[in-house]
C-alpha positions in Angstrom: 4.1 -3.1 -0.5 6.9 -0.8 0.3 7.8 2.4 -1.6 10.8 0.7 -3.3 8.5 -2.2 -4.4 6.0 0.3 -5.8 8.8 2.0 -7.8 10.1 -1.3 -9.1 6.6 -2.3 -10.2 6.0 1.0 -12.0 9.5 0.7 -13.6 8.6 -2.7 -15.0 5.2 -1.5 -16.4 6.5 1.9 -17.8 9.4 1.3 -20.2 9.3 5.0 -21.3 10.4 6.3 -17.9 13.7 5.7 -16.1 13.6 4.2 -12.6 15.1 7.5 -11.4 12.2 9.5 -12.9 9.7 7.1 -11.4 11.4 7.4 -8.0 11.3 11.2 -8.2 7.6 11.2 -9.2 6.6 8.9 -6.3 8.7 11.0 -3.8 7.1 14.2 -5.0 3.6 12.9 -4.8 4.2 11.6 -1.2 5.9 14.8 -0.2 2.9 16.9 -1.6 0.5 14.7 0.4 2.5 15.1 3.5 2.8 18.9 3.1 -1.0 19.3 2.5 -1.8 17.2 5.6 0.7 19.3 7.6 -1.1 22.4 6.4 -4.4 20.9 7.6 -5.8 20.3 4.1 -7.9 17.4 3.0 -6.7 15.3 0.0 -9.1 13.4 -2.2 -8.1 11.1 -4.9 -11.2 10.0 -6.8 -11.7 6.3 -6.9 -8.9 5.7 -4.4 -9.7 7.5 -1.2 -9.2 10.6 1.0 -6.7 11.7 3.6 -7.7 13.9 6.4 -6.5 14.9 9.9 -8.3 13.6 13.0 -7.8 15.4 16.3 -7.2 13.3 19.4 -8.3 15.2 22.5 -5.9 15.9 25.3 -6.2 13.2 28.0 -4.6 11.8 31.1 -2.5 8.7 30.4 -0.3 6.6 32.6 3.4 5.9 32.6 3.5 2.0 32.1 6.6 1.6 34.3 5.6 3.7 37.3 1.9 3.9 36.9 1.9 7.7 37.6 -0.4 9.9 35.6 1.0 11.7 32.5 -0.8 14.6 30.7 -1.0 13.8 27.0 -1.5 16.9 24.7 -3.9 17.3 21.8 -2.6 15.4 18.8 -3.5 15.5 15.1 -3.2 12.2 13.3 -3.5 11.4 9.6 -6.5 9.3 8.6 -7.2 7.5 5.3 -10.7 6.5 4.1 -10.8 4.2 1.1 -13.1 5.3 -1.8 -15.9 3.1 -3.0 -14.0 2.0 -6.1 -11.0 0.8 -4.0 -13.3 -0.9 -1.4 -15.1 -2.7 -4.3 -11.8 -3.9 -5.9 -10.5 -5.1 -2.5 -13.8 -7.0 -1.9 -13.6 -8.7 -5.3 -9.9 -9.6 -4.8 -10.7 -11.1 -1.4 -13.2 -13.5 -3.0 -10.7 -14.9 -5.5 -9.1 -18.2 -4.7 -5.4 -18.1 -5.1 -3.2 -21.2 -5.6 -0.8 -21.9 -2.8 2.5 -19.9 -3.1 4.5 -23.1 -3.5 2.4 -24.1 -6.5 2.8 -20.6 -7.9 6.6 -20.7 -7.4 6.8 -24.1 -9.1 5.0 -22.6 -12.1 7.5 -19.8 -12.5 10.6 -21.9 -11.8 9.9 -24.1 -14.8 10.9 -21.2 -17.1 14.7 -21.4 -17.3 15.0 -17.9 -18.6 13.9 -16.3 -15.3 16.4 -15.4 -12.6 15.6 -15.9 -8.9 15.1 -12.2 -8.5 12.5 -12.1 -11.3 10.7 -15.1 -9.9 10.5 -13.4 -6.5 9.2 -10.2 -8.2 6.6 -12.1 -10.1 5.4 -13.9 -7.0 4.9 -10.5 -5.3 3.2 -8.7 -8.1 1.3 -11.3 -10.1 -2.0 -10.1 -11.6 -5.0 -11.7 -9.7 -6.6 -12.4 -13.1 -3.9 -15.0 -13.7 -5.4 -17.2 -10.9 -8.5 -19.2 -10.5 -11.6 -17.0 -10.1 -13.6 -19.5 -8.0 -15.1 -17.6 -5.1 -14.5 -18.6 -1.4 -17.6 -19.9 0.3 
């Protein structure tokens, strides 16, 4: 899911807020997370996960074209660790059996009131509970 897809999904679910307000809110949240990480802080969102910085030690690499050694400096990279609640939800969703996308598209296309864009959106963001709950084994 991209940032614009997230904003579109939130706009559909929240009638009280304009798309511009939702766009601003998402941008502010992402900017605050970026600034906190840049300052070396740890971010924890209960039930979702935590963002931290991991340090990659300086090392000697190689230029792929020439093969000559290149000194690579210490790097700080963002790291995300999913929380237990998120891991559990992903595990449950992975066990659901979803119908083939073609079958799902045929189901939505039978409604003449839907536009092609709405059908595409529904295919992307359909609730898993709308599908069969038979587990994969």
